KELOKE-301586 format. One record per residue (C-alpha): x, y, z; residue in three letters. Coordinates in steps of 0.001 Angstrom, whole numbers, plus 500000, padded with zeros to 6 digits. Example, Ala and Ser with C-alpha at 12.3 -4.5 7.8 and 13.67 -1.06 7.14 Angstrom:
BEGIN
> 512300/495500/507800/ala .
> 513670/498940/507140/ser .
//
This chain:
BEGIN
> 897859/931462/571100/met .
> 900440/930850/568388/asp .
> 903041/933592/568228/val .
> 903995/935074/564883/asn .
> 905174/938388/563528/asn .
> 901862/939309/561927/asp .
> 900207/942146/563855/ser .
> 896772/941412/562412/ser .
> 894080/940187/564773/asp .
> 893642/936489/565352/asp .
> 890167/936042/563907/val .
> 889768/932374/564706/ser .
> 887180/931758/567401/ser .
> 887658/928822/569730/pro .
> 884729/926806/570886/glu .
> 882894/928556/573712/pro .
> 883992/927097/577019/his .
> 882011/926477/580127/gln .
> 882899/928689/583063/ala .
> 884711/926694/585719/met .
> 882351/926107/588622/lys .
> 883286/925226/592146/thr .
> 881601/925031/595525/thr .
> 882644/926565/598807/ser .
> 881412/925592/602263/asp .
> 880797/928198/604956/his .
> 880318/927233/608586/his .
> 878779/929261/611389/phe .
> 879088/928273/615019/arg .
> 879552/929664/618492/asp .
> 883038/929291/619895/ser .
> 881628/927992/623186/asn .
> 879132/925556/621680/ser .
> 879458/922650/619287/ser .
> 875699/922112/619047/asp .
> 874577/925380/617458/asp .
> 876080/925062/613976/val .
> 874911/925717/610423/ile .
> 876684/925133/607129/ser .
> 876014/926766/603772/ile .
> 877293/925504/600419/thr .
> 877731/928093/597678/ile .
> 878117/927444/593950/ile .
> 880702/929836/592531/glu .
> 881711/930435/588938/ser .
> 885224/931430/587942/met .
> 884152/933787/585175/lys .
> 884081/937564/585092/glu .
> 880721/937718/586854/glu .
> 880943/939553/590156/tyr .
> 877634/938040/591301/gly .
> 878997/934490/591162/leu .
> 881791/934809/593703/phe .
> 881711/935041/597512/val .
> 883330/938336/598480/trp .
> 884768/939233/601909/pro .
> 881937/941703/602557/cys .
> 879460/938870/602075/ser .
> 881295/936694/604592/leu .
> 881278/939509/607149/ile .
> 877589/940330/606695/leu .
> 876687/936631/606902/ala .
> 878622/936343/610170/glu .
> 876779/939383/611523/tyr .
> 873429/937763/610692/val .
> 874535/934558/612401/trp .
> 875666/936304/615570/gln .
> 872352/938215/615722/his .
> 870224/935236/614690/arg .
> 867642/935763/617424/val .
> 866901/939153/615864/arg .
> 866357/937568/612435/phe .
> 864105/934652/613429/ala .
> 860653/935124/611887/gly .
> 861590/938460/610310/val .
> 860999/939483/606680/asn .
> 864424/939933/605082/val .
> 865313/941166/601604/leu .
> 868848/940969/600230/glu .
> 869816/943456/597518/leu .
> 872453/942536/594934/gly .
> 872526/939129/596572/ala .
> 874730/937306/594059/gly .
> 875813/934108/595781/thr .
> 873426/935108/598604/ser .
> 875383/933952/601650/leu .
> 873929/936534/604110/pro .
> 870376/935844/602932/gly .
> 870873/932089/603126/leu .
> 872142/932374/606699/val .
> 869082/934491/607535/ala .
> 866835/931797/606037/ala .
> 868637/929076/607996/lys .
> 867969/930895/611278/val .
> 864272/931323/610533/gly .
> 863830/934522/608523/ala .
> 861430/934852/605593/asn .
> 863865/935761/602842/val .
> 863604/937354/599411/val .
> 866866/937216/597449/leu .
> 867213/939801/594687/thr .
> 869679/940740/591990/asp .
> 869561/942650/588719/asp .
> 866614/941430/586643/ala .
> 868862/941155/583572/asp .
> 871361/938819/585245/arg .
> 869572/935553/584534/ser .
> 872663/933438/585197/glu .
> 873017/934911/588686/val .
> 869310/934492/589458/leu .
> 869377/930881/588261/asp .
> 872431/930217/590418/asn .
> 870600/931674/593435/met .
> 867740/929208/592908/arg .
> 870167/926288/592639/arg .
> 871947/927343/595833/val .
> 868633/927537/597700/cys .
> 867811/923984/596613/glu .
> 871301/922789/597484/leu .
> 870968/924169/601019/asn .
> 867351/923056/601448/asn .
> 866023/926539/602194/val .
> 862926/928216/600823/lys .
> 863692/931721/599631/cys .
> 861883/933746/597020/glu .
> 864270/934716/594204/val .
> 863334/937930/592447/met .
> 864850/940090/589726/gly .
> 865136/943619/591088/leu .
> 867043/946243/589146/thr .
> 867885/949231/591323/trp .
> 865906/952258/590188/gly .
> 863365/950164/588258/val .
> 860240/949502/590291/trp .
> 857091/947679/589241/asp .
> 853973/946713/591171/glu .
> 855655/943698/592772/ser .
> 858353/945953/594224/phe .
> 855849/948045/596162/phe .
> 854332/944916/597701/ser .
> 857653/944189/599444/leu .
> 857733/945015/603139/gln .
> 861068/943819/604509/pro .
> 861881/944496/608135/gln .
> 865578/944098/607364/val .
> 867290/944887/604053/ile .
> 870722/943328/603553/leu .
> 873396/944388/601068/gly .
> 876948/943019/600906/ala .
> 879462/945124/598936/asp .
> 876707/946925/597054/val .
> 878627/950216/597394/leu .
> 880925/949283/594552/tyr .
> 880069/951122/591344/asp .
> 879547/954844/591956/ser .
> 877350/955134/588853/ser .
> 874783/952895/590596/ala .
> 874731/954675/593979/phe .
> 871732/956899/593250/asp .
> 869596/954012/592010/asn .
> 870668/951847/594947/leu .
> 869846/954444/597590/phe .
> 866597/955453/595900/ala .
> 865602/951775/596052/thr .
> 866653/951455/599695/val .
> 864767/954595/600698/lys .
> 861547/953436/599025/leu .
> 861800/950057/600759/leu .
> 862376/951724/604137/leu .
> 859442/954084/603592/glu .
> 857218/951175/602594/asn .
> 858033/949269/605784/ser .
> 858102/951591/608824/pro .
> 860735/950670/611381/gly .
> 862837/948724/608890/ser .
> 866626/949014/608576/val .
> 869259/948601/605878/phe .
> 872354/946669/606967/ile .
> 875264/946802/604548/thr .
> 878897/945755/604643/ser .
> 881177/947700/602357/tyr .
> 884823/947924/601480/his .
> 885979/951337/602682/asn .
> 887616/952298/599376/arg .
> 886940/956014/599572/ser .
> 886669/956750/603289/gly .
> 883619/957048/605516/his .
> 882751/960368/603885/his .
> 881216/958406/600998/leu .
> 878611/956624/603100/ile .
> 878033/959794/605132/glu .
> 877382/961814/601972/phe .
> 874930/959224/600654/leu .
> 873019/959100/603930/met .
> 872646/962880/604043/val .
> 871631/963026/600393/lys .
> 868945/960381/600829/trp .
> 867740/961575/604259/gln .
> 868936/958493/606094/leu .
> 870851/958112/609338/lys .
> 873423/955725/610742/cys .
> 872257/953805/613808/val .
> 875295/951504/614056/lys .
> 878784/951479/612529/leu .
> 881186/948599/613140/leu .
> 884606/947544/611946/asp .
> 883787/944431/609947/gly .
> 886570/942474/611625/phe .
> 885654/943475/615186/ser .
> 883151/940639/615616/phe .
> 884714/937916/613467/leu .
> 885877/934813/615331/pro .
> 889675/934414/615106/pro .
> 889456/931301/612949/trp .
> 887654/933319/610268/lys .
> 889557/936575/610581/ala .
> 892881/934821/610057/ser .
> 891916/932520/607224/gly .
> 888958/932623/604892/ser .
> 888583/936374/605298/met .
> 891813/937173/603457/lys .
> 890937/939654/600712/glu .
> 893411/938156/598280/glu .
> 892401/939899/595096/tyr .
> 895793/939070/593578/gly .
> 894814/935434/593031/leu .
> 891897/936014/590677/phe .
> 891823/936946/586977/val .
> 889820/940164/586651/trp .
> 888150/941537/583503/pro .
> 890681/944387/583336/cys .
> 893463/941812/583203/ser .
> 891778/939974/580328/leu .
> 891399/943216/578380/ile .
> 894986/944358/578934/leu .
> 896285/940908/577992/ala .
> 894271/941023/574766/glu .
> 895702/944463/573998/tyr .
> 899242/943119/574442/val .
> 898438/940188/572162/trp .
> 896991/942367/569416/gln .
> 900077/944637/569579/his .
> 902537/941767/569951/arg .
> 904996/943110/567357/val .
> 905396/946194/569526/arg .
> 906226/944071/572585/phe .
> 908749/941671/571032/ala .
> 912182/942241/572582/gly .
> 910939/945088/574791/val .
> 911549/945469/578544/asn .
> 908156/945198/580242/val .
> 907266/945613/583911/leu .
> 903834/944745/585273/glu .
> 902702/946523/588435/leu .
> 900287/944816/590829/gly .
> 900545/941806/588559/ala .
> 898635/939280/590684/gly .
> 897851/936371/588379/thr .
> 900011/938172/585782/ser .
> 898060/937436/582607/leu .
> 899135/940589/580680/pro .
> 902786/940097/581647/gly .
> 902692/936420/580734/leu .
> 901275/937249/577294/val .
> 904048/939824/576852/ala .
> 906623/937160/577757/ala .
> 905061/934689/575327/lys .
> 905422/937185/572467/val .
> 909078/937855/573238/gly .
> 909224/940655/575819/ala .
> 911689/940697/578713/asn .
> 909268/940761/581624/val .
> 909479/941681/585294/val .
> 906332/940787/587245/leu .
> 905813/942730/590463/thr .
> 903375/942824/593333/asp .
> 903411/944062/596915/asp .
> 906555/942815/598662/ala .
> 904467/941686/601649/asp .
> 902185/939449/599581/arg .
> 904321/936318/599611/ser .
> 901427/934060/598600/glu .
> 900824/936124/595461/val .
> 904526/936295/594581/leu .
> 904903/932532/595047/asp .
> 901869/931951/592841/asn .
> 903401/934172/590143/met .
> 906542/932018/590124/arg .
> 904482/928836/589845/arg .
> 902438/930280/586979/val .
> 905627/931208/585112/cys .
> 906880/927632/585466/glu .
> 903516/926240/584437/leu .
> 903549/928329/581257/asn .
> 907239/927725/580551/asn .
> 908152/931414/580481/val .
> 911105/933129/582099/lys .
> 910005/936225/583970/cys .
> 911677/937900/586896/glu .
> 909316/938024/589882/val .
> 909955/940920/592223/met .
> 908327/942314/595336/gly .
> 907595/945992/594703/leu .
> 905484/947949/597156/thr .
> 904238/951184/595630/trp .
> 905906/954136/597310/gly .
> 908742/952025/598751/val .
> 911829/952141/596570/trp .
> 915202/950539/597166/asp .
> 918321/950342/595026/glu .
> 916918/947506/592904/ser .
> 913927/949670/591973/phe .
> 916104/952390/590451/phe .
> 917903/949824/588299/ser .
> 914634/949065/586497/leu .
> 914300/950580/583038/gln .
> 911071/949277/581513/pro .
> 910053/950541/578103/gln .
> 906457/949571/578841/val .
> 904799/949483/582269/ile .
> 901586/947455/582501/leu .
> 898914/947696/585187/gly .
> 895543/945910/585147/ala .
> 892899/947285/587544/asp .
> 895510/949006/589691/val .
> 893213/952048/590029/leu .
> 891142/950335/592675/tyr .
> 891925/951590/596168/asp .
> 891959/955389/596328/ser .
> 894253/955331/599369/ser .
> 896980/953803/597165/ala .
> 896706/956209/594205/phe .
> 899467/958572/595325/asp .
> 901963/955769/595921/asn .
> 901029/954112/592628/leu .
> 901447/957247/590533/phe .
> 904623/958284/592339/ala .
> 906021/954853/591447/thr .
> 904867/955130/587828/val .
> 906342/958595/587440/lys .
> 909747/957515/588786/leu .
> 909803/954534/586422/leu .
> 908906/956751/583452/leu .
> 911586/959279/584408/glu .
> 914150/956505/584766/asn .
> 913413/955185/581275/ser .
> 912961/958045/578769/pro .
> 910334/957353/576128/gly .
> 908575/954709/578199/ser .
> 904794/954465/578629/val .
> 902369/953208/581249/phe .
> 899457/951173/579854/ile .
> 896652/950510/582297/thr .
> 893161/949079/582047/ser .
> 890761/950237/584704/tyr .
> 887146/949850/585655/his .
> 885606/953270/585147/asn .
> 883890/953413/588541/arg .
> 884247/957146/589062/ser .
> 884271/958629/585565/gly .
> 887103/959885/583397/his .
> 887700/962813/585749/his .
> 889561/960454/588107/leu .
> 892255/959448/585631/ile .
> 892420/963006/584285/glu .
> 892965/964407/587778/phe .
> 895712/961890/588528/leu .
> 897526/962621/585275/met .
> 897494/966370/585882/val .
> 898590/965930/589494/lys .
> 901545/963755/588525/trp .
> 902531/965714/585386/gln .
> 901579/962940/583012/leu .
> 899627/962947/579775/lys .
> 897288/960597/577947/cys .
> 898589/959414/574595/val .
> 895799/956921/573905/lys .
> 892394/956198/575447/leu .
> 890251/953261/574355/leu .
> 887010/951632/575358/asp .
> 888242/948293/576675/gly .
> 885612/946435/574670/phe .
> 886339/948181/571364/ser .
> 889093/945739/570400/phe .
> 887895/942523/572053/leu .
> 886885/939754/569646/pro .
> 883162/938931/570013/pro .
> 883773/935522/571568/trp .
> 885635/937212/574431/lys .
> 883456/940302/574776/ala .
> 880385/938157/575416/ser .
> 881946/936760/578582/gly .
> 883222/940012/580115/val .
> 881197/942762/581747/ser .
> 881886/946229/583100/gly .
> 882745/949753/581988/asn .
> 886455/949287/581331/ile .
> 888867/951776/579781/gln .
> 892416/951310/578550/leu .
> 894782/954265/578599/val .
> 898401/954810/577595/glu .
> 900169/957394/579736/ile .
> 903519/959134/579319/ala .
> 905386/961977/581003/leu .
> 903997/965361/580055/ser .
> 906360/968051/578820/asp .
> 906077/969639/582269/val .
> 906960/966355/583971/gly .
> 910101/965692/581914/lys .
> 913428/966500/583499/asn .
//
């Protein structure tokens, strides 16, 4: 992007680019045997398509299938929201009859599933199945095991997901649903859903309790800070479109990760401090490398939400940025305590965050009231994206500007 002092939108549209594709290899073996080994190759796409990336929950569920492979041999298995399909592919490799499913409207994901099956020389049926939408072919399914990796992600889809699971279980007596999920909201979430849908838990495991050490210490790192998320793209675009506002301003990005919004701010003339958890040395090192790569001077600082030293109180940002920092509910209090202190330390400052609206507006409203903050602007994250960007990003994303409320001001 060329930087100038004109605040009008850049209407030029670059040529559409192909999403960067890569492959990842996943190996399954017994620690005491070198003979019993399988390998799966997955095609991943580095675009904002959650179904084209291998998530930690998928790795854990795939390992569970492998370690219980005798149970899966010859069994009818259906994977919901399969995406890159690693658990289902492992099941197929150990002898299960597998149907891989994902949203019927996600043709790119379904096509990728077919390519991955061919690549790994396994025969799986690939089927479009939108949760809550059932046709005649759905009722012919009789899986003995239903798999779902990280399908408890978007709360707006929970009812359709569990209605689908319940119908499948009813249609195949004795069947079970095995899911791995990131415990973002506590076990009460899964407990509530089971009660609501008249289901019961027959086994609950810590996902890391059965992982071999060589997986638990390496490929299972949930390093979300090294990936560019849709919320980051939207916040970066917002900074770009308001670049006159950011020129010469002190900007601090919280939970910066790959730092795209902060880097755009630096490119348009802001004085930028990029921060992420002080314990995430790999992320902080990557931030420094990215600054060098883009020839921008940003301070990179370890800042753990809720942990404040003398250097923290010397910060006086006029704008605080945060892309998809409203992710883990257990961190909300520390995040908003940090934001409030920064706002109090720099009168007139604002916090601009883009977030995936997983739980409805009541979440952000509750947090603002709790921390004596107020909303000064709320936008649909897609309302200002140029068409050539909007077509490549998905999700229900909001952008909000937050300031101290009159009650919260000293």
